[in-house]
N, C-alpha and C positions, 0 to 999 in steps of 0.2 A: 503493499499499500504507500502509495507517495505522499511525500511531506503534505501538499496542499490539500489531498484528498483527507490527512488526517486533521489537518487545521479546519477544513470544513465540516467534517463531522464535529470535531468539538464544538465549532460554533453554533451549529443546527442543536446541540444537546445544551449548551448555555442558554441560546434562545428559547427553548422548550422549557428549560427550568425557570428561566425569567416569566414566561406565560403563565404557568403553574403556580407559581410564587405569587403573580397578582391576584389569581383566581382566588389563592388562599386568603389574601388580606381581605376579601370582600365577604368572607363569612362573619369576620369579625366587625367589617362593617355591617352585616345584616341582623347579627345577635345582640351586639353591645346595646342597640335601642331598648332592649327588654330589660338590660340590667340597669341602664341608666332612667328611663322614663317610668318603668313599671317597679322595680325592685327598689331603686334607691329613692325615687322623688314620690310618687303617687300613690302606690299600693300601700304602704306602710301607714301612712296617716289615715288613708280613706278607708282601709279595712278595719284599722283601728276604731274610726267613728261608727263604723256599720256595726261592729260588735258591740260598742257600747250603747248603740240603739235598740241591740237585742238585750241588752244586760238587766239582771233583775235590779233591785232595790240596792242591792250590797254593792254592785258593780261587778258581777260576775256573769258568765255565759257558762253552759252547760253542754258542750258537744260531747254524745254520746253518755251523760250522765256525769260528766267528769267537772267539777268545778274549776273554772281558769278566769283568773281576772281578765276583763275585757282588754286591758293595756298590754298583756303579754300575749295574746292569741296570735298575733302577726309574728313573733319571736319563734312561738312555739310550733307554728306552721312552717317557718324555714327550717326548724330542726326536724320535724316529720319528714320533710321532702328529702333530705338527705338519708332517710333508713331505705326510703324506694330506691334511692341510687344506688346505695350499698350493694342492696340485691341485684340489680338490673346492669350496672355499669361491668362488673366483673364477667358478666355472661357475656355481653356485647362484645367487651374488649377482646376475649380470646377468641370470640367467634371471628371476628373482624381479622386478627391473626392469621386463624387458621385458614379462613377461606380468602383472604385478600379482598374482600368485598367491603372495603369500608365506605365507598361512596353511598350506596343505596342504603347503608344504615344509617349513615349520616343524614341523609335525605328525609328518612323516617321519623327519625328522633326530631329533628329540625321542625318538621311540619306538624307531627304532635304539639311541641311548646308553642308553635305559632297560632294553631288552633286554640289551644286553652289559653293562651294571651288574650287572643280575638273575642273568646267567650267572656270575657271579664266585662264587655258591654253590659251583660246582663247581673253584674253585681248593683245591687239597689237596695234600697230600706233597710230590713234587718237579715239580709241574705248571707250573713258571716260564713256559714258553714260552705255555700257556694264558693265564696271567695277563697276560702282556706283550700279547699279542693282544688280549686282552678290553680294556686300558686303551688302547691304539692306537684301536680302533673307538670305546670311550667318549669318549674325547677329542676325537676328529675330529669326531664326531657333536654332541656338545658345543658345540664351536666353531661348525660350521655353523649350528646353532640358534641359539646367541647371536647370531651375524652379524645373522640376520633379526631376531630379537627385539630388538636395539638399533637395528636401521634402522625400526622404527616410531617411534621416539622424536620424530623431527622431524614426523611426521604426527599423531600424537595428541596433542601439546603445541606451544603457541605459545612463540615463543622468550623470554618473560617467564617462562614455568613451567617451562623444562626442567631448570635447575638443581635445583628442588624436586621436578620429578616423577623424574629419576633418582636423587635421594638418597633418596627412599621405595621406588623398588624397589629398591635394595640395601639398604635397612634389612628390607625384606619378607624377603628373600634369606636374611639373616645372622639374622633373627628364626626362621626355619625351621631353619635349620641349628645354632642354640642348641638349639630346643626337639628334635630329632631327637637331637641329640648327648646330651641328656639321658638319654633313653630308652636310647640306645647305652650309655653309662655304666653304667646301671643293670644292663643284660643282661651286660655284661663284666665289671663289677664282683663280680655275684652270679650267675656264670653254674652254680656248683654248685647253687644254690638252684633253678634252672631246669630242673636235670639234663641239661645240655649241658657240653660241654667248652670250654676257652679258644678253640681254634683254631675250634669251631662257632661260638662265640659273633661271634668274627669274621667268620666266614663270612654269617651272619644278618644282621649289621649291614652288611655291603658289599650282598649282595642287596635289603636292606629299602630302600636308596637309591634302588635301580632301581624298586621298586615304587611308591615317594612318587613320584618324579618322573615316572611314567607316568600315577598316577591324577591328579595336580592339574595337569598340561598340559592337562587336559580344558577347566578355566576359561579359560585364553586363547583357547583353541580356538573355544570358543564366543562370547565376547566382541569378539575383535579382528575388524576389517573387512578384507577384500581391497580395493584401491583400484586401478581398472584405468588403466594408463599407456599414453601414446602409443607406437604400433609403434617398435621400435628394431632394430637390425642385428642379425642372427642369431649366436647365442650361438657363440663360439669354442669348443674342446677347451680343457680345464683350463689348462696353463700358457702356451697362447697366449692366454686370456682375463685371465690374471694379466699378461700384459705388455700387454694392450689397456689393460687399468685403469691401471695404472702411467704408460702413454703417455698417457691422458687426464689422469691428476694432474698431469702436467708442465705442463699449461696452468694449474694453479693451484699454482704453486710453494710459496705460503706455507701451503696445506693440505698439501701432502706435508712442508714441514718441521716441522708440528707433528706428523705422523703419526711421523715419523722420532724425534722426541724421545720421545713416547709410546711407540713400539715398544722403545725404548731403556730408560727407567725401569721400565715395566712387565714387562719381561724380568725385570728385578732383583725386581719386587714377586711375581710369579707364582714365580718360583724359590724364593725365602724361605717362599711357602705351601705348595708342594708337597714342599719338602727339610726344613723345619723338622723334622718328627717324625722324620727319619733322624736328624738332628743330634744333637736331643734323646735319642734312643733308643741311636744307636750311640757319640757322642762324650762325652755327658754322664750317660751311664748311668742315666737317666730310666725310670720304668717306664709301661707304657701307660697304667694310669688316670691318673699326674701329666701324660701327655701329652693325653689327652682332657679333663681339668680345665682344662689350658692353652689350650687349641682353644676349649672353652666359654666361658674368660674372654674369648678374641677376639672369638668371635660376639657376646656380649652387650654388650660395649663398642663394638663395629662398628655397632651399631645407633645407640647415641646419637651415637657419631662420625660418621656419615654425616650424621645429621639436623644436627647442630652445624656441621660443616664446609659443608654447604647453606646454612646462615645466613650463615655467617662471609662465602660467596661474595657475599651480597647486599651486604655492607658493603665489602670489600675487593675482590670481582672473584674469578672462577672462575682465571684464569691465577694472580694472586698466592697464593691458597688452595693450588693445588697446589704452586707452589714451596716454600713454607713447608711442605708435607708430606714433600717429597724432602729437606729437610734434617733433619727428623725421622727419617726412614728411615735416614738415613746414619747418624746419631748412634746408633740403636737398632743396626745392625750391629755399629757400633765395640763396643759393651757386650757384644752376643752372642759376639764373638770371646774375650773375658776370663771368662765365666761359668766359676765351677769346677764339676768333674764331682760329680755326685751331690747338688747343692744345689738343690731344686726351687724354691726362694723366687726365686733370681735368674732362674730360667726363667719363672715367672708374671710378675714384673716386667716382663719383655721382652715377654711374650704383651699385657700391658695398654697397654704403649707401640703394639705393632703395632695392637692393635685400635682404639687413639683414632683413628689415621690411614688405617687401612686402606682401610673403605668409603669415606670422603669422596674419598680421592684418586682411588679409580676411577669413583667416580659422576660429580664432577667433571670428570674427561678424557672421561667419555663425552658428555656434555651439551655439553663445550667444543666436543667435534668436530662434534658434529649442527649445529653454527653455520656449520661450514667446508666441509660437503657441499654440492655444487650440486644444487638441486632436479631431482628425477628420478631421481638415482643414489645414492638412500640404502642400499639392499642392495650393491650393488656396491663403494661407498667402504666401507661398514661391512666388506666382506669383508676387505679389507687391514687395518682397524684390529683385527679380531678375531684376525689371526694370532699378535697377542703375550697375547691375553687368557684369562682361565681357566685357567691351567693349560698354556696352549698355547705359551708362550715356548719357542725352542728352544736359542737361543744361551748363556740362563743356566744350563738344566739340562747341557748340553754343556760348559760351563766347569766347572760345579759337579763332574761326573762325571769330567771329566779331572785336574782339581785333586786330587781325591780319589785318583784311580789311580797319579797320578804321585808323590803327597807320602804316602798313606796317612791322611791328616789330615782329619777334618771340619772342623777350626777352619779352616785355610787355603782350604778349599772355600768356607765361609761368607763369611770375609772378602773373598774374590774378587768376590764380586758387588757390593762398593761402587761398583766402577768404572760399573756401571749406572746408580746415582743420582747421580753427578757428573755424567758425560755429558750424561744426561738432563736435569738441571738447567739445565746450562751450553746446551743447545740449544733448550729452551724458552723461556729468558729472552730468546733474541734474537728469537723470532716475535712480530711486530707483529700480535696477533690482530683487532684492528678492522678493519685494512687487509685482512686474510685472509678476514674474514666478507664484508666489501662485495665484495671480488674474487670471492666464490663466488657472490654473487648473491642473498645473502640479508640481512635487515635485522638492523642492528647494537643489541643491546639496551643501555639506559641504562648498565648495568653488567656489565663483562664481564673 
């Protein structure tokens, strides 16, 4: 084969890889609107208000006869969603690796989540159980889809490109979140001008996120390619498959050590994301427009933050950059505890701090983990990774809800999350990532 032929083949391969990477970015563009508009901004306060409308004189609702403080119902629903995901994700992940058919599974999960989110238009009056059920379905489906989406990263990007590709994906997602949130803010603020009530405006915003999610999922489904893998053992049922995945991970203890650190500190990140609007509305007494504006600020700064932290990783390595972000998260939560009620300026400052570290800490964690996954087991390992990603953390919301239920204070609930960042930092600092990458059978990048 001549040199020109080799160069042409290499160029064609690089072009196809870039095309697939661009398609991959668009799934973040599609689904991040759910995370932003639904999970972070509208659903928490709105579902809480619906639960309060259905509460008894003591402020409790009784799903399946269990007394639950109405203010904790949203947090408990988020926690319940991960139980569903824990059963489903390892099963789907192992099937994806065994068959190489990731794309149909990604499409199915995405459209189940999009349909459940669109169905939130029906959430009205005192239908808190409907809201909780749709949240569980949407969150679980989002988790399954993101697991499959993340597992494409080591297949579409060589080691030296992964930090940049992962960061661009997050940047795409936050850009979409900001764009749709602007439209949401216009509708919510000027709902009278559009001839709809405030409640109807919120329901439209919730449903539109599902429609957006479904529409833009078509792009990655067209561009991503399935890759056939060698035949593997039959997939075990749900929890048995989870046990089998964890048992396999025990052969790679350093990968498992990183995953443990990630699950802990990302529990804190995801709980802050999902509960910040409840904290702002219920504890600080801020209006919905202020909360939307703050989250919009987070989205805009997260785009720049993700790209900037991706560049920092080239100089200092992904691990050091992530550790620095965890320090910033800890300081930010401490400041949030002391925010005065009714003072939006402090809440906006807090939002700015979160935005600058949010995207980068998540993007670099994803790319770093991709180096630690044994070849051929991407979806299976990312199923464990995804258990704490994108609002699917369970211990954080549970701790948040229990703390509020015991103390009646959202300030106590928010400060309790510091423990996740402190413990996560300590565990991550102890992981020798270069050795972990080599032990997983992957090439070690020059800077990691």
